[in-house]
C-alpha positions as CSV (number, residue, x, y, z in Angstrom):
1,X,-22.5,42.6,8.7
2,X,-20.9,40.4,6.2
3,X,-17.4,40.8,4.6
4,X,-16.6,38.1,2.4
5,X,-13.3,36.1,3.5
6,X,-12.9,38.1,6.6
7,X,-13.0,36.5,10.1
8,X,-14.1,38.3,13.0
9,X,-13.3,37.5,16.6
10,X,-15.5,39.0,19.0
11,X,-13.8,39.3,22.3
12,X,-14.8,39.4,25.7
13,X,-12.2,41.3,28.0
14,X,-11.5,39.5,31.2
15,X,-14.6,39.5,33.7
16,X,-16.9,40.2,30.8
17,X,-19.3,37.8,28.8
18,X,-17.6,34.3,28.7
19,X,-14.2,35.3,29.5
20,X,-12.3,34.4,32.7
21,X,-11.9,36.8,35.7
22,X,-8.8,38.1,37.1
23,X,-7.4,36.4,40.2
24,X,-8.6,37.1,43.6
25,X,-7.1,40.1,45.5
26,X,-6.9,42.0,42.1
27,X,-8.5,44.9,40.7
28,X,-9.4,45.9,37.1
29,X,-7.2,48.4,35.5
30,X,-8.2,50.2,32.1
31,X,-4.6,50.0,30.7
32,X,-4.5,46.2,31.0
33,X,-7.0,46.0,27.9
34,X,-4.6,47.0,25.1
35,X,-2.1,44.6,26.9
36,X,-4.8,41.9,26.3
37,X,-5.0,43.1,22.6
38,X,-1.3,42.6,22.4
39,X,-1.5,39.1,23.9
40,X,-4.0,37.8,21.5
41,X,-2.1,39.3,18.6
42,X,1.2,37.3,20.0
43,X,-0.9,34.2,20.6
44,X,-2.4,34.0,17.0
45,X,0.9,35.0,15.5
46,X,-1.0,37.8,13.5
47,X,1.4,40.4,11.8
48,X,-1.3,43.0,12.4
49,X,-4.7,43.3,13.8
50,X,-7.8,45.4,12.8
51,X,-9.7,46.7,15.5
52,X,-13.6,47.6,15.9
53,X,-14.9,48.6,19.4
54,X,-17.7,50.4,21.3
55,X,-17.5,52.5,24.4
56,X,-14.7,51.0,26.6
57,X,-13.7,48.5,23.8
58,X,-13.2,51.4,21.4
59,X,-11.2,53.3,24.1
60,X,-8.9,50.2,24.5
61,X,-8.6,49.9,20.7
62,X,-7.5,53.5,20.4
63,X,-4.9,53.1,23.2
64,X,-3.5,49.9,21.4
65,X,-3.5,51.5,18.0
66,X,-1.7,54.5,19.2
67,X,0.9,52.6,21.4
68,X,1.5,49.8,18.5
69,X,0.8,52.0,15.3
70,X,2.7,49.7,12.9
71,X,0.6,46.6,14.2
72,X,-2.8,47.8,13.3
73,X,-4.3,47.7,9.8
74,X,-7.3,50.0,10.9
75,X,-9.5,51.2,13.6
76,X,-13.3,51.7,13.9
77,X,-14.8,53.2,17.1
78,X,-18.1,53.6,18.1
79,X,-19.1,56.5,20.6
80,X,-15.9,57.0,22.3
81,X,-12.3,57.4,21.5
82,X,-10.8,58.3,24.8
83,X,-11.9,58.7,28.6
84,X,-14.1,61.8,28.9
85,X,-12.9,64.6,31.2
86,X,-13.8,64.4,34.8
87,X,-13.7,66.7,37.7
88,X,-10.7,65.7,39.8
89,X,-12.2,66.4,43.2
90,X,-15.1,64.3,42.1
91,X,-12.8,61.4,41.2
92,X,-10.7,61.6,44.5
93,X,-13.7,61.5,46.4
94,X,-14.9,58.4,44.9
95,X,-11.7,56.5,45.4
96,X,-12.2,55.3,49.1
97,X,-15.7,54.1,48.3
98,X,-14.5,52.2,45.1
99,X,-11.7,50.8,46.9
100,X,-13.6,49.6,49.8
101,X,-16.4,48.3,47.5
102,X,-14.0,46.3,45.7
103,X,-12.5,44.8,48.8
104,X,-15.9,43.7,49.9
105,X,-16.5,42.1,46.3
106,X,-13.6,39.9,46.9
107,X,-15.3,38.0,49.5
108,X,-18.3,37.3,47.4
109,X,-16.6,36.1,44.4
110,X,-17.9,32.4,44.8
111,X,-21.4,33.3,45.5
112,X,-24.1,33.3,43.2
113,X,-25.4,36.9,42.1
114,X,-29.1,37.6,42.8
115,X,-31.3,36.2,39.9
116,X,-34.2,37.7,38.1
117,X,-36.4,36.7,35.3
118,X,-35.7,37.5,32.1
119,X,-38.1,40.4,31.7
120,X,-36.5,42.1,34.9
121,X,-33.2,41.4,33.4
122,X,-34.2,43.4,30.4
123,X,-35.5,46.3,32.6
124,X,-32.5,46.4,34.9
125,X,-30.2,46.6,31.7
126,X,-32.7,48.9,30.1
127,X,-32.6,51.4,33.3
128,X,-28.9,50.9,34.2
129,X,-27.9,52.2,30.8
130,X,-30.1,55.2,31.3
131,X,-32.4,53.8,28.7
132,X,-29.5,53.7,26.1
133,X,-30.1,50.0,25.2
134,X,-33.5,49.3,23.8
135,X,-35.5,46.6,25.6
136,X,-35.7,44.8,22.3
137,X,-31.9,44.7,22.2
138,X,-31.1,43.4,25.5
139,X,-31.6,39.8,24.5
140,X,-28.1,40.2,22.5
141,X,-26.4,41.2,25.6
142,X,-27.9,38.7,27.5
143,X,-26.7,36.0,25.3
144,X,-23.3,36.4,26.7
145,X,-23.8,38.7,29.8
146,X,-26.1,36.4,31.9
147,X,-26.2,32.7,33.1
148,X,-29.1,30.5,34.4
149,X,-29.4,30.3,38.1
150,X,-28.4,27.0,39.6
151,X,-31.3,27.8,42.6
152,X,-34.0,28.4,40.1
153,X,-33.7,27.4,36.3
154,X,-36.4,30.0,35.6
155,X,-34.0,32.9,36.6
156,X,-30.7,34.2,35.5
157,X,-28.2,36.5,36.6
158,X,-25.6,39.0,35.4
159,X,-22.5,37.1,34.9
160,X,-19.7,39.8,34.8
161,X,-17.1,40.0,37.5
162,X,-18.7,42.3,40.1
163,X,-15.3,43.8,40.8
164,X,-15.8,45.6,37.2
165,X,-18.0,48.0,38.9
166,X,-15.2,49.3,41.2
167,X,-12.6,49.7,38.4
168,X,-10.5,52.7,39.5
169,X,-10.9,55.6,36.9
170,X,-7.4,57.0,36.2
171,X,-7.6,60.6,34.9
172,X,-4.9,61.4,32.4
173,X,-3.0,64.5,31.7
174,X,-4.2,66.4,28.6
175,X,-0.4,66.5,27.5
176,X,0.1,62.6,27.8
177,X,-3.5,62.0,26.0
178,X,-2.5,64.3,23.2
179,X,0.8,62.8,22.6
180,X,-0.7,59.4,22.6
181,X,-3.3,60.1,20.0
182,X,-1.0,62.0,17.7
183,X,0.8,58.5,17.1
184,X,-2.4,57.2,15.5
185,X,-1.8,56.7,11.8
186,X,-4.0,53.7,10.7
187,X,-7.3,54.6,8.7
188,X,-9.6,55.3,11.4
189,X,-13.5,55.7,11.1
190,X,-15.1,57.4,14.5
191,X,-18.9,56.9,14.8
192,X,-20.6,59.3,17.2
193,X,-24.3,59.1,18.5
194,X,-25.5,62.3,18.6
195,X,-27.8,61.8,21.6
196,X,-25.2,60.0,23.7
197,X,-23.7,62.1,26.6
198,X,-20.2,60.4,26.1
199,X,-17.5,62.2,24.3
200,X,-19.3,65.6,24.0
201,X,-17.1,67.5,26.8
202,X,-14.7,70.1,25.4
203,X,-11.7,67.8,26.2
204,X,-12.9,64.8,24.0
205,X,-13.8,67.4,21.4
206,X,-10.3,68.8,21.4
207,X,-8.8,65.3,21.5
208,X,-10.8,64.5,18.3
209,X,-9.6,67.6,16.5
210,X,-6.0,67.0,17.0
211,X,-6.4,63.3,15.5
212,X,-8.1,65.1,12.5
213,X,-5.0,67.3,12.0
214,X,-2.5,64.8,12.7
215,X,-4.1,61.7,10.9
216,X,-5.2,62.2,7.2
217,X,-6.9,58.9,7.0
218,X,-9.5,59.8,10.1
219,X,-12.9,60.4,9.4
220,X,-16.0,61.1,11.5
221,X,-19.5,60.3,11.2
222,X,-22.4,61.6,13.4
223,X,-25.6,60.1,13.4
224,X,-28.7,60.3,15.7
225,X,-29.1,57.4,18.4
226,X,-27.9,56.5,22.0
227,X,-24.6,55.4,23.3
228,X,-25.8,51.9,22.0
229,X,-26.9,52.9,18.5
230,X,-25.1,50.1,17.0
231,X,-27.2,47.6,18.9
232,X,-30.7,49.5,18.5
233,X,-30.1,50.8,14.8
234,X,-27.5,48.6,13.5
235,X,-28.7,49.6,9.9
236,X,-27.4,53.1,10.8
237,X,-24.0,51.9,11.6
238,X,-23.1,49.0,9.3
239,X,-23.4,51.1,6.0
240,X,-20.9,53.5,7.3
241,X,-18.3,50.7,8.3
242,X,-19.0,48.9,5.0
243,X,-18.2,52.1,3.0
244,X,-15.1,52.5,4.9
245,X,-14.1,49.1,4.3
246,X,-14.7,49.6,0.5
247,X,-12.7,53.1,0.7
248,X,-9.5,51.5,1.9
249,X,-10.2,47.9,0.1
250,X,-10.4,46.1,3.3
251,X,-11.8,42.9,1.8
252,X,-9.8,40.1,3.3
């Protein structure tokens, strides 16, 4: 996708891709993500930011755009707006397991993770996303999500912080989420992959409808594809974004 004279900063949140990890003894928390966006905005001395995100990145962008509505030009979210609704008993039952596994992971931060051939990496990524990422699309994720093993230069390992797998999910009260998203006022494009299981629960649909009523510049587009439709079929996604840019004269 090319927008003349518009620079794009592709951001890896802490623990992901090429970004630094949080300190030893810490645990990742999803509400830290909008804080990182604010830190970058302040660092670069930008008056406003324009946000485009997928899944976790989209949820982080939504939280920032709703918390700092005067600091965002526009927001594009792919396949997620908020966290899906979950059974609270299921979440609480998982807490002791997640906390213990995160504690165990703290002792292995300096160790090189298991390494694999690139074909094995592709297969693991493919199956790990429930076949959402096409095998041919894994290479784009692997560019920032893997490193060459120091023990075997023919193999690679997943470079993300293992503690990311044990991030505590904090369900949020419906009234809180509704109050938050009503503050979203910037032009917003939401692209939903029809074949993705995310954001299809009644809670997510209800929250989207609240945004539709409260924000006249909110629009939804539903397209066939999996959760990673933007990677597998970018030609389905990019025209929607470009049309959105043209509609709001977003050229620089």
